C-alpha positions, -999 to +999 in steps of 0.1 A: -466-367+562-439-336+561-433-339+600-423-376+596-391-365+578-379-347+608-385-374+633-413-357+653-438-386+651-432-417+669-427-447+645-450-477+646-443-508+666-420-534+650-408-511+621-373-497+613-389-463+609-366-446+634-335-450+611-355-440+582-364-407+596-329-401+605-316-407+571-345-387+554-336-357+578-296-360+565-311-362+529-331-330+535-297-315+551-276-326+520-302-312+497-301-278+514-263-279+512-260-288+475-287-259+469-268-234+489-233-245+472-249-242+437-263-209+445-229-194+458-211-209+428-237-192+405-232-160+421-195-162+420-196-169+383-222-143+374-202-115+390-179-098+365-140-102+372-140-063+374-161-064+406-139-090+423-106-071+414-121-039+426-130-056+458-095-068+460-079-035+455-102-018+479-095-045+506-056-040+500-060-003+503-083-005+534-057-029+552-026-008+544 
């Protein structure tokens, strides 16, 4: 059942299962993309502004 989402099983004859597997695979990719973006946004907002400012100052001192 899980493998059918990745298009590994052959679809039964006379059905539109091929297009369905492609769309479900794309939905899985979209879900992971949304989860990763939410995780990165949460980590960016949770980190205090002092850490970001210190990292920017350290990067500027490292470059010059």
